[in-house]
N, C-alpha and C positions, 0 to 999 in steps of 0.2 A: 708286585706280582703276588707271591705267597706271603703269609705272615710267618716269617722264618723263625721268629723267636718262639711263637706259640705252637707252630705246627712242624714246619719243615726242619728246624734246627736239630731236634731230637732224631728225626728220621735220617737226616744226613750223617749224623754221628754213627748211626747203626748200619748204613749202607755204604760199602766201600765203593761201589760203582758211582754213587752220586758224589762221594768225596773226591774221587778221581776227576769227575766232571768239574767240580768246583776248582781243583788244583789247575786243570787245564785252562779254565777261564782266567785265572790269575796270571798264567803264562802268556795268554794272548793280550791281556791288558799290558803286561810288561813289553810285549813286542810292538805295541802301538795299534792293535786291532781292537777297537772299542766303540761301542755305540756312542758313548759320551763324548768321544773325540771327533765325531762326525760334524762337519760344517754344512748345515743344511739351510737352504733359503726359507725365510718365513712365509714366503708365497707358495711353497710346495705343499700339495694337497695329499701326498702319499697315495695317489690313486694309481692302480695298474690297469684301469679301464677308462673310457671316455665316452661322451655322448656325441653322436652325429645326428643331424636333423635331415631326415630323408623324405623326399617327395618324388613319387614315382606316378607317371601318367600314361594311360594307354590311348593312343590315337591310331587305330588299326584299320583293317580292311573294311570296305563297305559290307554292311551286315553286322559288324561288331559295334558300330556306333549306336549309343544308347543302351547297350547291355553292360552289366557289370562283370568285369574279369577279376582274376585273382593274381596278386603280386606275392611271390614268396622270395625271402631273402636268406641266403645261405653264407656260411663262412668260407666254403670252397665250392668248386663246381658240383652241382647236385648229382651229376652222372659219375662223379669220382669221389664218392663218399663224403660230400659236403654235408654239414649238419644244418638243419633248419633252424633259423633264428626267429623269424617273424612271418606273418602273412596277413593279408588283408585285401579289401576290395578297391578297385579302381575303375572309372568309367570315362566317358568322353567328358573332358573338362572337369573331371572329379578325381583328383589324384589320391593315391594312398599315402598318407603322411604319418610319420612315426618318428619319435625321439628314441633312437637305437642306441643302447649301451653296448660297446664291443671292447675286447681286450685292446690295450694300446699297441699290442703286437700286430694286430690285424690291419693291414695296409689296403686290402682290397676285399670287396664283397661281391657276391654273384646274385643277380636279380633275375627272376623267372617270371614271365607274363603268360597267362593262360586265359582263354575265353571259351565260352560255351559251344562255339562253333568249331572247336578243335585247333585253333590257333595256339601255338606255344613257341616262345623265344626266350633265349638265355643270353645274358650279357653281363660284363663285369664293369665295376666303376671303382675308382680310387676313394678311399674313405676320407675325404676332406670334411671339415666341420659341418658344412651344409651342402647337400647335394640335391639338385633337381634333375630328374632323368625322364625322357620321353621314349616309350616304346612306339615305333612307327615304321611303316614301310618308306616313308619319305624323309623322316628325321631319324637318323640312325646314330647311336653312340653319342648323344647330346646330353651334356650335363654342364652346370655352371655354379659357381659360388656367388652367393648373394652378398652384397655389400653391407656395411655396418650402418646403423642408424646414427644421425648426428647427436651430439651432446653439447654441453656447455663447459666442458673442461678447459677450453681455451679462454674463458671469459676473464677480463680484467676490469678494474674499476672504470678505466677510460672507455671500455668497449661495452659497458653494460647500460641498458636503457631502463630507467626507473622513474617512479613518481608520475607526475602529470605534465612534464616538460615537453617542449617541442625540440626535436632533434633534426639536424640537417646532415644527411649522409650522401656523399658524392664521390668518395674515394675508392669505391669497390671493395672496401674491407669488410671484415667479419664483426658483427655486433650481436649482442645477446640479451635476452630477457630471462633473468634467473628468479626474480621475485614477482612483483606486480607492477605493471606499466599501463597507465591510462592517458597518456599524452598523445602527441602527433608526431608524424615522421614526414620530412620533405626529402624525397629522393631527387637528386639531380646529378649531372655529370656522368660519372661511371657507375652511379648507384652504389649498392652494397648488398650484403646478406645479413638478415636478421634471423637468428636461431632462438625459437621460443621454447624455453624449458619450464618457465613458470606460466604466469597469466598475463596476456597482453590484450586489454580491452581498449583498442585504439580509438581515439576520437576522429582523427582524420589521417589519411595516407595520401600525400600528393606525389604523383610519380611523373616527373617531367624529364628524367634522364633515360639512359639506355638499359638500365638494369635494376629492377625492383624485385629482390628475391626474399621471400618469407618462407622459412621452413619451421614447421611445428614439430618438435621432438616428441618422443613418447612421454606421456605424462603432461605435455603442454597444452595450453588452451589459448586460442586466438579468436577474438570477436571484433567486429566492426559493422557500423551501419551500412557503409557503402565502400567498396574496394574497386579500384580501377587498375587494371594491369595493362600497361601499354607494351610496346615492342620490347622484347627480352624480359618482360616481367614474368614472375613465377611464384606460385603458391604450392608448397609441398606439405602435406599432412601425413606424418608418419603413424604407424600403428600405436593404439592406445592414447591418441591425442584427441583434441575436441576443436571443432572449427564451427563458428556461426557467423554468416555474412548475410545481412539483409538484402543488400543489392550488389550484384557482381557484374562488372563490365570488363570485357576483354577487347581491347581496341587494336590489337595488333596480331598478325598471323603467327608471330613468333612468341606470343605470350602462351603461358601454359599453366594448367592445374593438374597435379598429380596427387591422388588421394589413396592412402593405405589404411586410413582410420575407419571406425565403424560409427563416427558421429560427426558427419560433415553436412551441415544444413545451409541451403541457400533459401532466403525467405521470400524472394519475389521472383518474377519471371526471369529466366536465365536465357540470354541470347549470346552465346560465345562466338567470337571471331577467331579465337586461337585454338589450342589443342587442350583436350581433356582426357585424362587417363585415370580410370577408377578401378582400384583394386580392393576397396573396402566397401562401405555403405555411405551413399550419398543421397540426400533428400532435397528435392527441388519443389518447394511449396507454391510456386507461381507458374508452374509449367516450364516447357523447354522449347526454345526455337534454335535449331542449328542452322546458322546462316550459310549462304553459298560459299563464302570465302573463308569458312572455318578450317582449322588444321585437322590433325589426327584426333579422332574421337573414338575411344575404346572403353568397353566396360567388361571387366571380368569379375566384378563383385556384384553388388546390388545397387540399382538405381531406381529410386522411388520418385516418380514424377506425379505430383498432385496438381493436376490441370491438363491442359492440351499439349500435344507434342506435334510440332511442325518441323519437318526435316527437309533441308534443301542442300544438304551435303552428304557425306558418308559417315557410317558408324559401324563398328564391329562389336557385336554383343556375345561375349563368351561367358557371361553370367546370368543374372536375373534382372529384368526390367519390368516395372509395374507402372502402368499408365492409367489414371483415373478418368481422364477426359478422352477426347478424340485424337486419332493420330492420322495426320495427313502427310503422306510421303510425296513430296513435289519434284524432287530431283535427288540425284546421288544414289548410293547403294547401301542398303541395310544388309550386312552380313550377319545372319541370325543363327548363331552356333549353339545357343543353349535356350533359355527360357524368356519369353516375352508374353506378359499377361495384360490385356486391354479390357477395361470395364465397359468401354463404349464402342465407337466405330473405327475401322481402319480403311482408309481410302488410299489406294496406290494410284497416283495420278500419272506421273512419269518417274523415271528412274527404275531401280531394280530392288527386289527382295530376294536374297539367296539364303536358303535354309541348308545347312550342312549338319545333319543330325540334330536339327534344332526343333523347338516346339513353340508354336504361336497360337495363342488362345485369344479369340475375339468374341466377347460376349454378345455383341450385336451384330452389325453388318460388316463383312469383309468384302470390299468392292474393288475390282481390278479394272481400271479404265484403259482406254485404247493405247495410251502412251507408256503403260506400265509393263514390266517384265518380272515374272515370277518363276523361280527355279527351286525345286525340291530335290535334295539328293541325300543318300545314305540314311535311311530311317527317319527322315523328317516327318513332322506331323503338324497340320493345321486343324484347329477345332474352332468352328465358327457357329454363332447363333443363326446367321443367314448369310448367303453367298451370292455375289454377282460377278460374272466374268465377261469382260468385253475385250480381252486380248488372249493371245496364246499362253499356255502354261506348260512348262517343260519339267520332266523328271529325269534323274540319272542315278546310277549306283544301284544300291539295293532298294527294296520296296519302300514307298512313301505313302502317306495316308492324308486324305482331306475328309474330315468328319463334319457334316452339316446337320445340326439338330433341328433347323427350321426350314425355311424356303430357300431354294437355290435355283440359279439359272445360268446358262451359257448363251450368249447372244450370237446369232448368225452362224458363220462357219468356223468360229474360233475353236481351237483344239486343246485337249489335254493329251499330252504325248509323253511316252516312256513309262517307267515303273512307278506309276501313281495309281492308287486305288481310291476312288471317291465314293463315299457312302452317304446316303440320305435316309430318313426314316422309311420312306416308301420305296426307295430304289429308283426314283425318277426325279427329273428336273423340268422346270417349266419357265421358259422354253429350254430345249437341250434334250439329247437323246444319246444312245450308243455310238451314233455316227460322229459325235464330237470327240470320241476317245480313240486314239490311234497308238501304234507301236508299243502295245502292251498295257496301255491305260485301260482301266475298267471302271464301270458304274455299277454299284450294287446297293442293296439295302444294308442298313447298319447290322441287322441280325445275321445277314448272309455274307459279310465281309470275310475274307481269307487271309488278309495281311496281318502281320504281328509287329507291333511296336511296343516294346516292353516299357514298363514304368522305370524311370531312372530319376536321379537328382535333377536333370534338366527337363524331364517330361513326367510330371506328377499324374498325368491322366492315362496315357498308354492306350493301345488298341489291341484287342486279342481276337484273332481269327484262329487258324490252325495252330495248335500249340508248338512252340519250339522245344528246345531242351528243357526237360522237366525241372521245376522249382517247387518242390512239394510244400515248403513252408511259406512261399510267396515273398520272401525278403529281398528278391532281386538278384540272388546269387544261385546259379543253377546247381542242381544236386551233385554234379560231378566235381564241382569246385568248392562246395559248401562242406565244411568239417562237421556241421550240425544240420543236416538236410531236413530234419523234422522239427526243428526248433528256430522259429522266426526271430527269437531274441538273441541268438548266438550264430556265429558263422565261422570264426577263425581262432586258432590257437597261436600264441606268441610266447617265446621262451627266452629265458635268460639263466645261465649263459647260452645254452642251446637245448634242442630237444632231448639230447642224451647226455649233456654235460652238466657237471656240478661246479659251483664256486665255493670259496671257503672264507669264513670270517674267523679271525684269530685275535685273542684278547689277552692283554695283561690286566691283573685285578688288583694292583696295589695302589691305583690312583686315589688321591692326588700325589702320591709319592712315586718315585722311580723304582723300578724293579730290575730283574735280570734280563729282560727282553728275550726270553725264549719263546714268548708269544704263544704258549700252549696252555694257559690257565683255563681257557675255554676255546675249543676249536669246533666250529659248527659249519657243516657242509649244507648247501642249500641249492634248490633249483626252483625257479618260478615259471608259472604258466598263466599268462594273461589272456583271457577269453574275451574276444571282441565280437560286435555285431556287424551287419552288412554296412554300417555307416562308420565302421572302424572305431567305435566307442567301447570303452572297457565295461564289461558286465560283471566278470568275476576275476579275482586275483587268487590263484591257487599256488601253494608253496609246499615243498618238501624240505624238512629240516632233520638233521641227524647229528647228535654230538659225537665226534670222533675222538676227542681227547679232552681231559680236564686235569691239568697238573696243578690241583689247588686243594687246599684244606677248606676253603670257603665254599659255601652252598650258593653258587652263582646261578643267576637266571638269565633269560635272553627274551628280547622283544624287538619290534620294529615300530617306528612312527612313520605313517604315510603322510608326508608333509603337505601333499596337495589335497588331502581329504579332511573334512570336518567329521566329527563323530557321528552326526546325524545322517551323513551321506552313506553310511554302511548299514545294510539291511540286516546282516547276520554274520557271525564268525563261528566256525566249527573247527575242531580238530586240535585245539591247544591243550596244554596240560599244566595250568597253574593249580595249586592246591587252595588258592583263595585266602591263605592266612595273611598275605601281605598285598594282595591284589583285589581291588573291588571292580566288579564288572557291571556295565550297563546291560539292559535286557538284550540289546542286539550283539553283545559279545565283546565290544571294545571296552577299554579300561575307562572307568568313571573319572570325572573331574579333570578331564584333559581338553586342551583347546584344539588339538588335532587328533586324528584317528590313530590310537595306539593299541596294538595288539601284543599282549604278553604271551609268548609261546610256551615258556615254562618259567617257573620262578626258582626252581631248585634242580639243577642238572641230575642230581642223584636219583630223581623220580623217573627219569627217561633213559637211563643206562644200566647195563648189566656188567658189573666188574668181573674180571677174572679172579677166581678164588685166591685170596692172599695177596692181591695186588696192592701196592702202596698208593699209588694214584691210578688214574684212569687212562691207560695207554700213553704214558710219558716216560716211564722208567724202563730202560732197556733190560730185558731179562725177566721182568715181571709178567705174570700171566695177563693175556690181553682179554679185553671185554668187547661188547658192542653196544651200540646205542639204537633205541627205537627210532623208526622213521615216523615223524609227526607230519600228517598231511592236513595242512590248514586251508580252509576255503573261506574267502572273504567275498561276500556277495554284496554289490552295491544296490542302493535303493533305486536309482535311475542310472542309465549308462552315462558315462562321462568321457570326454575326449582324453586320449592317452596323454597328451601334453599337460592336461590338468592333473591327472592322477600321479604322473611321474613314472620313473624307471626303477626296476629292481637293482639292487637288494634294498632300496629305499633307505631310511635312516635307522640302521640296525644298531642295537646297544646292548650291553651287558648290565644286569642288575647284580650288585656286589653283595654277596653273603646274606641274601634275604633281607637287605635293607633297602626298601623301595626307593628311598631318596638318593641312593648312591648309584648313579648311572655312569657308564663308561661308553662313549661314542667314538666313532671314527673321527680323525682329525677335521676339524672345522665344521662338524655337523652339530646342530644345536640340540640341547637336552629337551626333554619333555616338560610339561607343566609341573610334574610332581618331582622333579629333580631339585636337589638342594643347591640353589645358585650360590649360596654363601661359601661353598667350598671352592669356587673358582678363585684362582690367585693364591690358594694356600699350598703348603708343601712345595712340591716341585712343579705344580701346575702353573702355567702362564697364559691362561685364557684371558681374553678381552671381549666380552660379549658385545660391547658397543661397537667394536670393529669387526665382528663376525668371526672372531678367533676363538676356537674352542679345543680343549683336550690336546694341548701341545705343551712341551716343556720350554724353558727359556732358550734351549738350543734347538727347538722345533722337532723334538722327537714326539711320536704318537704313543697312544696306548692300545691301538687296535689297527689291523690291517684287513683290507678286503682284496682277495685274489680271485681272478676270473677262471680259475682252474681248481681241481681238487689238490690242495697244497700239501706238500710233504714237509712237516714241521720239524723242529729240532727237539732233542730230548730235554729232560729236566736240566735247568740251570746252564743250558748251552745257548748263548745269545744267537739270534738268527743271523747276525753278521759273520759268525764263525761257520755256520753251515753252508752259507752262500757267498761265494767269492766276490760276486759283483753287486752285491746288495748295497754296499757302501758307495760304489761308483754311481749306481742308480739314484741313491738318495741325495748325494752331493751334486749331481748334475740336474736336480729337480725333475728327474724322470726322463731326461733327454737321451741318456746313455743307458744301455743294457735294460731296455724295457722288458726283456724276457729273462731277467735275472734269476727268476724262480724255475726255469726250465731245467730239465735233466739232460743237458748237453755236456759235451766233453769239456772239463775244466771249470764248469760253472758250480759244482757242489764239492764239498768235503764229505764223502759218503759216510765216514765214521761219525759225523756230527749230524746225521739226519736220522730221525727215529725210524726204526724198522719193526 
């Protein structure tokens, strides 16, 4: 903590109040109440907050599909003084996703959905680690927890495939690739499961049994020239994995491919008989034929088909599909709910295309033959180079649009019925006229169309007739929902701890040696505001900092490292107060010679506080005159907007600089130092850090040198350990945070008021 010999020893001799505090601390030591006697798990992170992964989707009324709505998250019901935490955009099949830090005490949050047509709904969800929630008239109060990715923690020498050997697997057991495997596998009998965490460049996989399951874990790579999945066979690629298969055969209706990764490549024509579920990015370099006996086929990610697409079964597209060749729908149903882009022709022979808020772009001819069925509903849009209709076309729900940039015709008495506006350059068809349009359907010229189909993530083109709710900056968020209606680059504010609340960082400054654990050597209050755009990407990080206490003779500083940002990803930093004697800044305002973006807010707290006249320390000695700290408003502007999951969550990696010595950093428990810290101090004094194990800034009995609290924390006075001021601090620590998560609260019996600084 303090340098007692050089600074505080003399002061304590002169101040009876502090001497009394010191005697009181001795008495508590004798009674068994001591920080050093705590039995704390080495796994305890000393956090009073936690991250939840939130994904909220809007699937609302007809007329809302295709528009961006606003999701707001509150700590309590917004109509009952709930405080705003975060907000962002969500649209049809475009959820609002955020890594939200909340106090560990918060067991429920409130979600509010709003759209530009006046819809508003509020609901609450439990704060599980990962929550998916859908606002819908038909799907209400629906959320689920996502399962864990596989790993190779269960691998043993006997179950690990390696080298270029041939393995026979028939017992239905679990096998692993942890390094590199370039051999062959024969599946027989009951088959088995291979989990690939390393690299599997298989020569051959022979599948004669009932179960051939290959799952590629995050970071794993799987490649093979030709893969055959028979009945019960399965290939699952998880996020951040890599799959390359030149030839893929699925010979049984129960075989399945499930893809979550962004690097899944099939090198030749793909003709599945089984099921395919794509949630990532899959590329088919030889085209796609969906056979008549194929199973479930869904796409919620991106499917890039380089070649022709022939469909004889059913497919649901909730994501993006790209087809470079022709598309022939011969039977089955295409449920087109998001984006399908065709470079060539689309021919609907028999079967159905159903668009629900979807977008279909055909660069050349879109032709509907007599056996085909086309249904547009809920702000769907078709944009075609030319158009031929030889069957009836139906619309439902809110307004739909068919845009024809070239020639178009409707043969005979075939009709366009329901809420569909068809527009051509001239406002005419040949053959075809207004008599082919019934039940509200209309034929107009492109320049005289009145329908409105807004641009969205599913519909990059849109169609604008009579304006809907105003969107002055054109970012897709209407002015009434946009917190920056005149700025296309910004849309929403997100806060931590909340829009009106502050958190506190409290430090001891004697590292790498133990101190008295009053945790008041530097007490910094903070509040963060993350500004995001309509795509929920971070544009600015704004922070307010104020020093509330400094019971130190050292000239301590304070900074943050944003672990998810490189220095060059920051455009500018303003509002800091270093005097530059120990800090070297790059032109963009971040600290020089750092691997990550480091912002030094101040290097000497004395420059940003105003002491009470005659005060010994700054707001830590009872009876001394009180002072106040300046509020530093720091603005970090990014070069390009980045996903919030990349940037990370406040308060980031906060640290103290000890006594104007730049290499002496004190971080929260298990947070790594910056590049300029003196790593040679780890393991010295009372420090028990082990960088190779990710262990930092803990003693041998797992005590920290800093705490982060999600509230404005009431600290203890000079030389009064925190465990004396808070009765349940020890129980919280020894239970690894499972008990008394609200130990810092001002509840009956929680505090010893004489040991709280006033």
